[in-house]
N, C-alpha and C positions, 0 to 999 in steps of 0.2 A: 452510401456507407459513411459512418461517423469517423471523426479523426482518430479516436481510440481504436476502433476496429480496423481502420485502414493502416494505422501505424503499428499494430501488433499482429497483422495478418500473417498466417503461416501457410506454406505450400508443402504438401507431403511429397517426399522423394525417397522411395524405398523405405528404409527404417528410420528416417530422420525428417525434420521439418526445417524449411528455409524461411527466414524472416529478414527484416531490414530495420535497423535502429534509426529512428527519425531524430531530428534535432528540435522537434516541437515539444519535447518532454524533458528539458534540461533544467538542472538546478544551478547551472552556471556554464560558462563556455566550455564545451567538450565534456560535460558531466551529466549523462542521462540519469534521471531519477531512479532510485532503487525499486520503487513500486512499479514503475514502468517496465524495468527489466524483468521483474517477477511475473509480469503479465504474459510474457512469452512462454515461460515455464508452465504456468497453470493452464494456459490455453492448450499446449501440446499434451500435458498430462490428462486433461479432461477428455480430449479426443481419444487418448489411448486407454483410459481407464475402463474396466469392465463394470465398475460401479458408478452410479449416476452423479453423486454429489461430493464435492470436495469438503472434507471435514477439517483438515489442518495441513499446513505447509510450512516448512522451515527452509529458508534460503540463506546460504553463505555467499558473500560477494568476494570473489578471489582477485579480480582486477577490474579496471574500468574499461568498458567496451568503447570503441570509437563510434562516433555518430556518423550518420549518412553512409552506413556500411552494412554488409550482410552479416547475419549470424546463423548458426546451425544449432538446432535443439535435438537432442537424442533422449529417448525415454526408455526405461527398463521397468517392466512390471515385475517387481521383486516377489510378490506373492498375491494371489487372487483366491480369496476364500468365499464362503457363502454370503457373508455380510459385509466384508471389508476387502479392500484392495490397497496394496502398498506399492508406491511407485517412486522411482528415482529419476531425476532429469538433470541434464547438463546443458548449459548454453555456452557455445564456443564461437570464437571469432579468430580467423586466421589459424585454425588448428589448435588454439589454446583455450582452455576453459576459463570463463570469466565469472560464472555463477553456477552453483549446484544446489539442488533442492531435493528434499524428501517430503512426500505427501501421503496422507491417508484419505481414502475415498470410501463412502458408504451411502446410506440413505438418511436424510434428515427428517424423514416422516415417520420415524419409529414412535409408537405410542409410549407414554410414560409421564411421570410428574414433571413439573417445571419449577425452577427457582431462578429467576432472572434479576440481574441488577437493574433497578429502576433508573429511568432517565432523569437527570437533574431537572428541577423546575427552571425553565428558561423560556424567554419570549419566543414565539414562533418566527419563522423566517420572514413572514409578511410584515413583521413589526421592526425588523432590523435592516440596516443599510449594507449594501455591498461594499466590501473593503478590498483594496488592492495593495499588496505588499510589493512595491516596485523595487526590484533588485536587478542590476544589469546582467543580462544573459540568462535570467531565470524564465525561460519560455514556458515551462509546464504550468505555471500559475495562470497563464492565459487560457488554459483549457478548462478552468473551473470558475464558478461563481462562489464566493466565500462571504458569509455574513456572521462574523463573530459577535458575541455579547460584548458589552462595554469593557469589561475587565480583561478581555483577550485581544484588544486592539493593538496593532503594531506600535503605536506611540507609547504603550506601557512597557515595552520590552526593555530589559536591563535595569528595571527599577528596584530589583531585589525582592519582588513579591513571590508568591507561591509558584513553583515551576509547573504551570499548567497551560495547555494550549487547546484550541478547538474551535467549535462553532458549527453553524449550518453550512453545508456545502453541497454542490451538485455539479455534474459535468455539464458543459454548456450545450452539448448537442445530443445527449443520450441519457437514458435512465441507468441507474446502478444495477449491476447484476453480479453473479458469482465471479465472472472473469475479471471484473473491475475492482473487486473487494481489495486485493493486495495493493493496487494502485491507491485506493482511497486511504488505506491504513498507513501510507507513507507520504501523504500529500498535504498534511497540515504542517505549519511551522513547528520546529522542535520546541517542546515544553520548556526546556532550559533557557530559551531566549527571554522568557518572562522574568527570570531570576537573576541572570548575570550576563555580562557581555561575552559573547562567544562568537567566533568567526564562522564556523561551519560544523556540522555534525554528520559526516558521511556514515552510512549504515554498514556495519560489519556483518550483522546477522538479523534477520527478520522472521518472526513466526506469526502466522495468521491463523485464527480459528473462525470458521464460518458457523454462526449460531442461529441464523434465521434466513428467510428468503427476502431479499430486498423487493419492496413493492410500493415505495413512495418516491416522490420526485426529489425531495430534500432529505438529507441525513445529518444528524447531529453527532459530532465526534468530540470526545474529551480525552486528552492525553496528559499523563503525569510522569514526572521523573522524581525518584526518591533518593537516588545515590549518584554522585559524580565523584569518581576517585580514580587515581592512576591513569588519567587520560581517557577514561571511558565512562559512559553513562548507560542506564537502561531507561526505556520509556514504555509505559503501559498504556494501551488505548482501548476505548470502547466506542461502538458506533450503533446509534439507534435510528429507526425510521421516524417519520412525523407522527406515527401513532404510538410512539414510546416503546415499541418492540425492539429488543436487542437483536442486531443483525450480525455483528462481528466483534472480535476482540483481537488484540495483538500485543506482542512484546518485541522490542528490538534492542540490540546492543549497538551503540554508536560511538565513534571515535570523536573526541572533543578537540577541535582545533581552536586555539585561543584567538581572540580578536587581535588584529594588528593595529 
């Protein structure tokens, strides 16, 4: 079993699922990554859904769960129709909710026209070098291999450039699938790092749309922030496979913590 599958495993008990928060997916000491937390919710909802494919999920983060501790996921199928199912899920720890999610499921094999945002012209991962953003206590970056283009390297952060982040990325021990999409969409450095000195950007809300089926080893992500105001920012993300096919998109609301 891979690290991701082992660290997001759920055991069904009656009407709920039991999991365990690992310390291998932290953005700092005692701070599990928001995409990692979302993985528990989408895993349970996928198992409970009468429809096969996740289409969208919105997660609100109510509190920070403790690491190396159990969690309980409950799922409610709010409505199951012929073509779509709508589910609600809650992740709790010590009897208190720490994250809640709404999701829509259906089939992503429906026939129809396509209009997809093209992938930017960028060097393939074979022509780029692996980069490590070494930050104390940030263990989740060790679970990925990241190859950003020259303009997105960490040494360019804070120079006042365009607030954009991304690059090629893959999990070190497994391929990307639907269950890992929310993790991927919250696994790149915040785009605002490129523009201004910021201490941290914890996620308040994350919305993910599944737009294609992952089928390549590497995926290229590009994330942009357009507004920073009142202590919050938004970040929009797109994710493509090596063949240029759009796989997912996201938007999140983040709290801006100033650099000290």
